[in-house]
C-alpha positions as CSV (number, residue, x, y, z in Angstrom):
1,M,0.3,0.1,0.1
2,K,2.8,2.6,0.9
3,F,4.5,1.6,-2.7
4,R,1.4,2.7,-4.2
5,A,1.0,5.8,-2.6
6,F,4.6,6.7,-3.6
7,L,4.0,5.7,-7.2
8,I,1.4,8.4,-7.2
9,V,2.8,10.9,-5.5
10,I,5.9,10.6,-8.4
11,L,3.2,10.4,-11.2
12,L,1.6,13.4,-9.7
13,A,4.8,15.1,-9.3
14,G,5.8,14.3,-13.1
15,I,2.3,16.2,-14.2
16,S,3.4,19.2,-12.2
17,S,7.0,19.2,-13.4
18,A,5.3,18.5,-17.1
19,Q,3.1,22.0,-16.5
20,Q,6.4,24.3,-15.4
21,F,7.2,26.5,-18.1
22,S,10.2,29.6,-18.2
23,I,10.7,32.5,-20.5
24,E,14.4,32.6,-21.4
25,R,14.6,35.0,-24.3
26,I,12.8,37.7,-25.7
27,E,13.3,39.2,-29.4
28,P,13.7,42.0,-30.1
29,P,14.3,42.9,-26.9
30,N,12.1,46.5,-27.2
31,W,11.0,48.6,-29.9
32,W,10.4,52.1,-30.4
33,V,7.5,55.2,-30.3
34,G,6.6,56.2,-34.0
35,M,8.0,53.9,-36.3
36,K,6.3,53.3,-39.7
37,H,6.9,49.7,-38.7
38,D,4.3,49.6,-36.0
39,T,3.4,45.9,-36.0
40,V,6.4,43.8,-34.2
41,Q,6.9,39.9,-34.0
42,I,8.5,39.4,-30.9
43,M,9.8,36.0,-30.6
44,V,9.3,34.2,-27.3
45,Y,11.7,31.3,-26.3
46,G,11.8,29.4,-23.2
47,K,10.3,25.8,-22.4
48,N,7.1,24.1,-22.2
49,L,5.2,27.3,-24.1
50,S,3.0,25.8,-26.5
51,D,-0.1,25.7,-24.7
52,V,0.7,28.8,-22.1
53,E,-2.3,31.3,-22.5
54,L,-1.8,34.9,-22.4
55,Y,-3.5,37.7,-20.5
56,P,-2.4,41.1,-21.8
57,Q,-3.1,44.6,-20.3
58,H,-5.6,46.7,-22.3
59,G,-4.3,49.9,-23.4
60,P,-2.4,51.2,-26.6
61,I,-0.9,47.9,-27.6
62,E,-2.8,45.2,-28.7
63,I,-1.8,41.4,-29.3
64,I,-3.5,40.6,-32.9
65,N,-2.3,37.2,-33.3
66,V,0.0,34.4,-31.4
67,H,1.6,31.8,-33.4
68,K,2.8,28.4,-32.2
69,A,5.9,26.9,-33.3
70,E,6.7,23.2,-34.4
71,S,9.0,23.2,-31.3
72,P,7.0,23.6,-28.2
73,N,9.7,26.4,-26.8
74,Y,8.6,29.2,-28.8
75,L,5.9,31.5,-29.4
76,F,5.5,34.4,-31.9
77,I,3.6,37.0,-30.8
78,D,2.1,39.9,-32.9
79,L,2.0,43.3,-31.7
80,A,0.2,46.3,-33.0
81,I,1.7,49.5,-31.5
82,S,-1.0,52.7,-31.7
83,P,0.3,55.7,-33.2
84,E,-1.1,57.2,-30.0
85,I,1.8,56.4,-27.9
86,K,3.8,59.0,-27.8
87,T,6.4,58.6,-25.3
88,E,7.9,55.3,-23.6
89,Y,5.9,52.7,-22.7
90,N,6.0,49.5,-20.7
91,F,3.5,46.7,-22.2
92,E,2.9,43.8,-19.8
93,I,1.6,40.4,-21.1
94,G,0.7,38.1,-18.4
95,F,1.6,34.2,-19.3
96,S,-0.4,31.3,-17.6
97,K,-0.1,27.6,-17.4
98,G,-1.3,25.4,-14.9
99,N,-0.4,26.9,-11.0
100,Q,2.0,29.2,-12.6
101,D,1.7,32.8,-13.8
102,T,4.4,34.9,-15.5
103,V,4.3,38.7,-16.4
104,I,6.6,40.0,-18.5
105,K,7.3,44.0,-19.2
106,Y,8.0,44.8,-23.0
107,P,9.4,48.0,-23.6
108,I,8.7,50.8,-26.4
109,L,11.0,53.1,-26.0
110,D,11.1,56.8,-27.0
111,R,13.0,57.5,-29.9
112,E,16.4,59.4,-30.1
113,D,17.2,62.4,-32.0
114,S,18.1,61.4,-35.8
115,R,19.1,64.3,-37.2
116,N,22.8,63.3,-37.5
117,K,21.8,59.9,-38.3
118,F,20.9,57.6,-41.2
119,K,22.3,59.3,-43.5
120,G,23.2,56.7,-46.4
121,F,26.4,57.2,-48.2
122,N,26.9,57.8,-52.3
123,Q,30.0,58.3,-54.4
124,S,30.9,61.0,-52.8
125,D,32.0,59.3,-49.7
126,V,35.6,57.9,-49.2
127,M,34.8,54.8,-47.2
128,Y,37.6,53.0,-45.1
129,L,37.2,49.3,-44.5
130,I,38.1,48.5,-41.2
131,M,38.2,44.2,-40.0
132,A,37.6,45.0,-36.6
133,D,39.8,42.3,-34.9
134,R,42.7,43.1,-37.1
135,F,42.8,46.9,-36.4
136,C,43.5,48.2,-33.3
137,D,43.5,46.7,-30.1
138,G,42.1,49.4,-27.4
139,N,41.2,47.1,-24.5
140,P,43.6,43.8,-24.1
141,D,41.5,43.0,-20.9
142,N,38.3,41.9,-23.3
143,N,41.0,39.8,-25.7
144,K,39.9,36.2,-24.4
145,I,36.2,35.2,-22.8
146,G,35.9,32.3,-20.4
147,D,33.6,30.2,-22.6
148,S,35.4,31.2,-25.6
149,L,35.0,28.1,-28.5
150,D,37.7,29.4,-30.5
151,Q,40.2,27.0,-31.1
152,F,43.1,29.2,-32.8
153,T,45.4,31.2,-30.5
154,A,46.7,34.7,-31.4
155,K,50.0,33.1,-33.3
156,D,47.8,31.8,-35.5
157,L,46.9,33.3,-39.1
158,N,43.4,32.2,-38.1
159,G,43.2,33.5,-34.6
160,R,42.4,36.8,-33.0
161,K,44.0,39.5,-32.8
162,G,42.5,41.4,-29.9
163,G,40.9,44.2,-32.3
164,D,38.0,45.9,-31.0
165,I,35.5,49.1,-30.7
166,E,37.6,50.9,-28.3
167,G,40.3,50.6,-30.5
168,I,38.4,51.9,-33.4
169,T,37.2,54.7,-31.6
170,S,40.7,55.7,-30.2
171,K,41.4,56.0,-34.3
172,L,38.4,58.0,-35.3
173,D,40.7,61.6,-35.7
174,Y,43.5,59.4,-37.3
175,L,40.6,58.3,-40.2
176,K,38.9,61.9,-40.0
177,D,42.5,63.7,-40.5
178,L,43.0,60.5,-43.7
179,G,40.3,62.4,-45.4
180,V,38.0,59.4,-44.8
181,T,34.2,60.5,-44.6
182,S,32.3,56.9,-44.0
183,V,33.9,53.7,-42.2
184,W,32.7,49.9,-43.2
185,I,33.3,47.5,-40.1
186,T,33.1,43.9,-40.4
187,P,30.3,42.1,-38.4
188,M,31.0,42.3,-34.7
189,L,27.7,40.3,-33.2
190,E,28.6,37.5,-31.3
191,N,30.3,34.9,-33.0
192,N,31.5,32.2,-30.4
193,M,32.7,29.5,-32.8
194,Y,36.2,27.8,-33.4
195,M,37.2,30.2,-35.5
196,S,35.6,33.5,-35.0
197,Y,38.0,36.1,-35.7
198,H,36.1,37.4,-38.9
199,G,32.3,37.6,-37.6
200,Y,30.7,36.3,-40.4
201,A,29.3,33.2,-38.6
202,A,27.1,35.1,-35.9
203,T,25.8,33.1,-32.5
204,D,23.7,36.1,-31.2
205,L,21.9,38.4,-33.5
206,Y,21.3,40.9,-30.7
207,N,24.6,41.2,-29.2
208,I,27.9,42.2,-29.7
209,D,30.6,39.8,-29.3
210,Q,32.4,40.3,-25.6
211,R,35.6,40.5,-27.1
212,F,34.9,43.5,-29.5
213,G,32.7,45.1,-26.7
214,S,29.3,45.4,-25.9
215,N,26.1,47.1,-27.9
216,E,26.6,50.4,-25.7
217,L,29.9,50.7,-27.1
218,Y,29.0,50.3,-30.3
219,K,26.5,52.9,-29.9
220,E,28.8,55.3,-28.6
221,L,31.6,54.4,-31.3
222,V,28.6,55.8,-34.0
223,N,27.9,58.7,-31.7
224,K,31.3,59.7,-31.8
225,A,32.2,59.3,-35.2
226,H,28.6,61.3,-36.1
227,D,30.3,63.8,-33.8
228,K,33.3,64.1,-36.2
229,G,31.5,63.8,-39.3
230,L,32.1,60.2,-39.9
231,K,29.5,57.9,-41.2
232,I,29.1,54.1,-39.9
233,I,28.3,51.2,-42.6
234,M,27.6,48.1,-40.4
235,D,28.4,44.6,-42.2
236,H,25.4,42.6,-41.9
237,V,24.3,39.0,-42.8
238,S,21.0,37.9,-43.6
239,N,22.5,34.5,-45.6
240,H,23.9,32.6,-42.7
241,I,24.5,31.8,-39.1
242,G,27.4,30.1,-37.3
243,I,26.7,26.2,-36.4
244,N,27.2,27.2,-33.0
245,H,24.4,29.8,-32.9
246,W,21.6,28.9,-29.8
247,W,18.7,28.3,-32.5
248,M,20.7,25.1,-33.9
249,K,19.7,23.1,-30.5
250,D,16.1,23.7,-31.0
251,L,14.8,25.4,-34.1
252,P,11.6,27.0,-34.1
253,F,10.7,25.1,-37.4
254,A,12.6,22.3,-39.5
255,S,12.3,25.1,-42.9
256,W,14.3,28.0,-40.3
257,I,17.2,26.3,-42.1
258,N,17.9,24.9,-45.3
259,G,18.6,21.0,-45.1
260,T,20.3,20.0,-41.6
261,V,23.4,19.9,-40.1
262,E,23.8,16.4,-41.5
263,N,22.5,16.6,-44.9
264,H,22.9,19.6,-46.7
265,L,23.7,21.0,-50.1
266,P,26.9,22.8,-51.1
267,A,26.8,26.4,-51.9
268,N,26.8,27.0,-55.7
269,H,29.0,30.1,-56.5
270,N,27.0,30.7,-59.5
271,K,25.7,34.3,-59.2
272,M,24.2,34.3,-62.5
273,T,22.0,31.5,-62.0
274,F,19.0,33.6,-60.7
275,P,19.2,36.6,-63.8
276,D,19.6,34.5,-66.4
277,P,16.1,33.4,-67.6
278,Y,16.8,30.0,-68.9
279,S,18.3,28.9,-65.8
280,P,16.9,25.1,-64.4
281,G,15.3,25.7,-60.7
282,E,17.7,23.2,-59.4
283,S,20.6,25.9,-60.3
284,I,18.8,28.6,-58.4
285,D,18.3,26.3,-55.5
286,L,22.2,25.3,-55.2
287,T,23.1,29.3,-54.9
288,W,20.3,29.9,-52.7
289,D,20.3,26.8,-50.0
290,G,23.6,25.5,-50.4
291,W,25.4,26.0,-46.9
292,F,28.8,28.6,-47.6
293,T,30.9,26.5,-45.7
294,N,29.7,23.3,-43.2
295,Y,30.0,25.5,-40.0
296,M,27.8,28.7,-41.9
297,V,24.2,27.1,-41.5
298,D,22.1,28.5,-44.4
299,L,19.2,30.3,-43.4
300,N,15.9,29.8,-45.2
301,Q,14.7,33.4,-45.8
302,A,11.5,32.3,-47.6
303,N,10.3,31.2,-44.1
304,P,7.9,33.8,-42.9
305,F,8.6,34.0,-39.6
306,L,12.5,34.0,-40.0
307,K,12.0,36.5,-42.8
308,K,10.0,39.1,-40.4
309,Y,13.0,38.4,-38.2
310,L,15.8,39.1,-40.1
311,I,13.8,42.4,-41.0
312,Q,12.8,43.6,-37.5
313,N,16.5,42.8,-36.4
314,T,17.9,45.0,-39.5
315,I,16.0,47.8,-38.1
316,W,16.3,47.1,-34.8
317,W,20.2,47.6,-35.2
318,I,19.8,50.8,-37.4
319,E,17.4,52.5,-34.6
320,Y,19.6,51.5,-31.7
321,L,22.9,52.7,-33.5
322,G,21.9,55.3,-35.7
323,I,23.9,53.7,-38.5
324,D,24.1,55.5,-41.9
325,G,24.5,52.1,-44.0
326,I,24.6,48.4,-44.4
327,R,27.0,46.4,-46.6
328,E,25.0,43.1,-47.1
329,D,27.1,40.0,-47.1
330,T,26.5,37.2,-49.9
331,Y,23.9,38.6,-51.2
332,P,22.9,36.5,-54.1
333,Y,23.0,33.4,-51.9
334,C,19.8,34.7,-50.2
335,N,16.2,34.2,-51.4
336,Q,15.8,37.4,-53.6
337,Y,12.2,37.9,-53.1
338,A,12.6,37.6,-49.4
339,M,15.5,40.5,-49.6
340,A,13.2,42.6,-51.6
341,D,10.8,42.7,-48.8
342,W,14.0,42.9,-46.4
343,N,15.6,46.1,-48.7
344,K,12.0,47.8,-49.3
345,A,11.2,47.4,-45.4
346,I,14.6,49.2,-44.4
347,L,14.1,51.6,-46.8
348,D,10.4,52.7,-46.1
349,E,11.7,53.1,-42.7
350,Y,14.7,54.6,-43.5
351,P,14.5,56.8,-46.6
352,N,18.0,58.3,-46.8
353,F,19.4,55.2,-45.5
354,N,21.8,53.0,-48.1
355,I,22.5,49.3,-48.9
356,V,25.0,48.1,-50.8
357,G,24.8,44.3,-51.9
358,E,28.1,41.9,-52.2
359,I,27.6,40.6,-55.2
360,W,31.3,39.0,-56.2
361,T,31.1,38.9,-59.8
362,G,32.8,40.9,-62.7
363,E,30.0,40.8,-65.5
364,P,28.3,44.2,-65.4
365,A,25.3,42.6,-67.0
366,Y,25.0,40.3,-63.9
367,L,25.3,42.8,-61.5
368,A,23.0,45.3,-62.7
369,A,20.3,42.4,-62.3
370,Y,20.1,42.5,-58.6
371,Q,20.2,46.0,-58.6
372,Q,16.6,48.1,-58.1
373,K,14.7,49.1,-61.3
374,N,16.9,46.9,-63.8
375,K,16.5,46.6,-67.2
376,F,17.7,42.7,-67.4
377,G,14.3,41.3,-67.3
378,V,13.9,39.7,-64.2
379,H,10.4,40.3,-63.0
380,L,11.4,41.2,-59.5
381,D,12.1,44.8,-58.5
382,T,14.9,43.8,-55.9
383,H,14.9,47.3,-54.2
384,L,18.6,47.3,-53.6
385,P,19.8,50.8,-54.1
386,C,23.3,49.5,-55.2
387,V,25.8,46.7,-55.8
388,T,29.6,46.4,-55.1
389,D,31.4,47.1,-58.5
390,F,33.6,44.1,-58.8
391,A,33.8,44.7,-62.7
392,L,35.6,48.0,-62.4
393,S,37.5,46.6,-59.3
394,D,38.5,43.7,-61.4
395,A,39.9,46.3,-64.2
396,F,41.4,48.1,-61.7
397,R,43.4,45.2,-60.5
398,N,44.4,43.7,-63.5
399,Y,46.3,47.0,-64.3
400,L,47.7,47.1,-61.1
401,S,49.2,44.0,-61.1
402,G,50.5,44.2,-64.4
403,K,48.1,41.6,-66.3
404,K,47.4,44.4,-68.4
405,G,48.9,47.4,-69.5
406,L,47.3,50.9,-70.2
407,E,45.8,49.7,-73.6
408,G,44.4,46.7,-71.8
409,I,42.8,48.4,-68.8
410,L,41.2,50.9,-71.6
411,I,39.8,48.2,-73.9
412,H,38.4,46.6,-70.1
413,L,37.1,49.8,-69.5
414,R,35.4,50.6,-72.6
415,R,33.5,47.0,-72.1
416,I,32.2,47.6,-68.5
417,F,31.0,50.9,-69.5
418,F,29.4,50.3,-72.9
419,T,27.5,46.9,-71.2
420,T,26.6,49.1,-68.6
421,I,24.8,51.4,-71.2
422,Q,23.4,49.0,-72.8
423,I,21.7,47.6,-69.9
424,I,20.3,50.9,-68.5
425,S,19.0,52.5,-72.0
């Protein structure tokens, strides 16, 4: 009899434990008053959230939809923010399950003065590229972090050298004296990877890597650069994440990424497949769905929740930091229909902003096909303002390396400009 009673207690304890839930992350962590983008989808991650009931407070913010994911540990909550909100506001959402109740406050912040921000960049700018880890070590104390997964030392070619945000900030006067007007900085998001110096394999899309500094230090850098008349261009990646990203332990949806860690397509580096009207569909799939490397997980921008996440994440960083432009990495490897929506959303919010897509090909016709309002014949307005001009870059490099003499470079340039004129006429 005692044994049966003990079994009942154990079973009841198991039921009680199964009902417990937790909230570990909310992304984006906040939004702002007076944004054109006034409907926000927040990702709530924790444990056992799929059957949690929500009890929002009544007021100028409304929950218009709650979406469950395939994983029971995610909820996607759509918030409509009323234009009536003119100042900072904390929106309370109650979560309830069984005998457990939790209330979170979601902050809607005041926007800062934007007169010195979001300026964009153009042909008149002198741009200076900084690889953050390789530029200047302003704070040696942050060169290592306790839980780092980096397998390389500072002595290795692929190891970190200690460059950081404080180092960049210390050299702003130097950059200004050089005649620089805009600074493009390689990604500085958390990259807790076995090889992480370059920053292109993020493991957290809302936090700066501790070895570079912090979100607050990046914001301070932007403000100080603006005070000196320098623009800041953020290097951004929508195509992939690092395999150590926290999502990879528990994906919201199987379609959040293309393929799996064990079974995925390799990248096809043929950027011409999408603009070419005669390309077979599987060739485009290889470009969009292939993994850039085995440690860079390819994101599926066609998933509507991920597409919205990427749009909001980008807008969040632009608003938080006050940056002036974005250089978008590995642009042709992304789903181009999703990226057209991404570009449009950003430029609708920030009309003076600029985005340059990295399209690594030297053929002007294929480069032009990725640009907005192109005449190439692709039935898609990409909304992408400008592209990296690798055609002109190749011509100059061929000349400077001695591969082509002056006559060769002139012929090369003539072909580039003639092709470009034909495209736009």
